[in-house]
C-alpha positions, 0 to 999 in steps of 0.5 A: 306318141304311138308313132314314136313308139313304133319308130323306136320299135322298128329301129330296134328291129333293124339293129337286131337284123344288122347284128344277126347278119354281122355275128360272124366275121366269115360265113360258116359252111355246112361242111365245117358244122358237120366236121365239128359235130363229128369230132365233138358231139357227146352222143356220138362220142358216147356211142364210140365208147360203148363200141370200145366196151363191146370190143372187150367182150371178145377179149373176155370170151377169148380168154376161155382158151388161155391158161389160168394161174392162181396161188393160195396161201394159208396159215392155220393155228389150232388149240385143242383141249383134252379133258382129263381128270386133272389137270386139263391138257391143251394141245396147240398146233399151227401150219402154213401152206402155199399152193400154185394152181394151173388150169389150161383148157384143151377142148370146151365142146365149142362153148368158148368158140360160140362165145367168141363168135357171138361177141364178134357178131355183137361187135359188128352189130355195134359198128352198124349202130355207131353208123346209125348214130352217126347218120342221126347226128349228121342228119340233125346237123343238116336239119338244124343248119337249114332250119336256121337259114330258113328261119333267118330268111323268114325273119327277114321277110317278116321284118320287110313285111312290117316295114312295108305295112308301116309305110302303107299305114303312114300313107293311109293316114296321110290320105285320110287327113286329106279326105281321100279314104275313110277311117275304115281304111286306116283301121285296116292298115293298123290291124294288118301292121299289128298282126305283122308285128305279132308274126315277127315276134313269133319268127324271132322266137322260132329262130332262137329255138333253131339256133339253140337246136343247132348249138346243142348238136354242133357245139357252138352257136351258128354264126353267118351260115353260108348257103347249103351246098346241093347234095342231089348228086349223092342221091340214087337215081331212082327209088328202086336204086335206093332200095338196092343200096339200102339192102347192103348199105343200111345200118339198120338192116346190117345191124339186124343181120349181125344180131341174127348171126350172134343169136345163131352162135349162141344156139351153138353155145347152148348145145355145146353145154352137152359136150364133154370138155378136156383140160390140163391141171397142175398144182405145186404145193408147199406145207409146213409149220407157220411158226417158227417159219422155216421154209427150207423144212416145208414139204413139196407136192407136185401133181398134174392131171388131164381132166375130162368132164362129161355132163350126164344129167342137168335136170333138163336145164341144158335142153331148155337153154337150147330151146330158148336160144332157138326162139331168140334166133327166130325172133332175130331172123324175123327182126331182119325182115322187119328192118327191111320193111321199115327201111323200105317204108322210110325210104318211100316216105323220104323219096315221096317227100323229096319229090313233093318238095322239088315240085313245090319249089317250082310251084312256089318260085312261080307263085312268088314271081306272080305274087310280086307282080300282082302286089306291085300292080295292085299298089299302082292301081290303088294310087290311081283309085282303082283299088282299095286299101284292103286290096293292097294289104291282101296282095302284100299278104299273099306275097309274103305267104308265097315267099315263106312257102318258097323257103320252106319248100327248099328246106323240106327238099334238103331234109328229105334228101338227107333222109334218103341218104341216111336210110341207104347208108350214105349219110356219113362223114366219109361221103359228105366231108372226105377231108375230115379225119374219120374214126376207125371203129376197128382200130381198138378191136385190132389192138386187142388181138395180141395183148396181155394174156395172149399165148401162142397155143390158143390158136390151135386150141381155138381151131379145134374148139370151133370146128362145129361153131358157125362163124359170123359172115362179114357183110362187105362194106361199100367203098366210100368214093373219093369225094365225087360230090361232097359238101366241100366240093359241090357249088353253093346254091 
């Protein structure tokens, strides 16, 4: 009975392995997984929408240079009762008016210019946040891709281990029946097989979790995954080169630098509240009876004025805002240094993990070769009576452990390499899959430059208003190479 149950169980495991290997008609590559996540991942899509919303802040700030036009209409009815001795006298009146008002700022003391500069720096910082999100998503794609492949291989190793131990148990029972070994040897084989079955069940659960993680970030369940292509040629040659690349390429550092520029512009905006402002104002009004309505009898009033506003005393509020803006800028300047240190620390950790994983790959390769030879030798020696059953079981266990360490070391190397690329700013679709249609974060912003509400005289007004306002300094982007070693052109391992 026990033998039949185990045979049925092993058959089910074998069928599951065959179904897993045949779940897709063709192998799915890492480049395809990255392209799919790049186009459809909801987290990345939401970050792009956030950036487009951030672009609107520049448009709203820029509207401070543009005229505002409003119209006000009013219809009034009034009844007045005058007390007399007798009778009371009621007086009714009504009126209607329409006023068209125009206001054109000429000089705001730098208030609008500071808001525009701050919004530009915020947008540049938002683009770096988008790059960081992209690197995080692509890093997850790479990690979950190699996790699925590792866990598929681990499941295969566990299945092989169960099959080998089942054969070992069958042999032990046969030898026990003829009196070559004791019941203890059979029990040892049974215990190892039961433990292997438990580990196989755990391997199936781990693989299911990895597949779910992959589906969550890519958007579809993994099929037959092709071997991951090498990315070593994308890596910097040394940790010093990685630090240098990160100084200008890390989205974390660049976002912190743009955030500091934005807070510096807001200092100028706080100080501009102490400056005078100049505006042109005009009104066109009509006034007459609302009932009966005869618009040709309405009186007309037209006025124009140049208004100069000079703030004299605000109870210390303006100076307090200046001090607060200065301290926020101090915090952002310190944030830049903190970002540099954090990136340097993470690069060092990833680089050390990469070096360790590469060394482990060499060590585990040697370990697997030696363990395989040892397992075969112990088995042969056991058949001629030189080794016991427990020696064979231990040798098999050491071989499976070495094989699992080997696939884990390869996975760790790949993930560590992706971590280095993420920190230096190279974990982008443009580097990894140049053929993918890349999202241009500047396209939406460029469309807002000349759109509804734009007037030609805002350009000279902005030039005068922004004379004393710091402009954001754009950090030059490192050009994306034309597929020197992409995931689509590199040979598979």
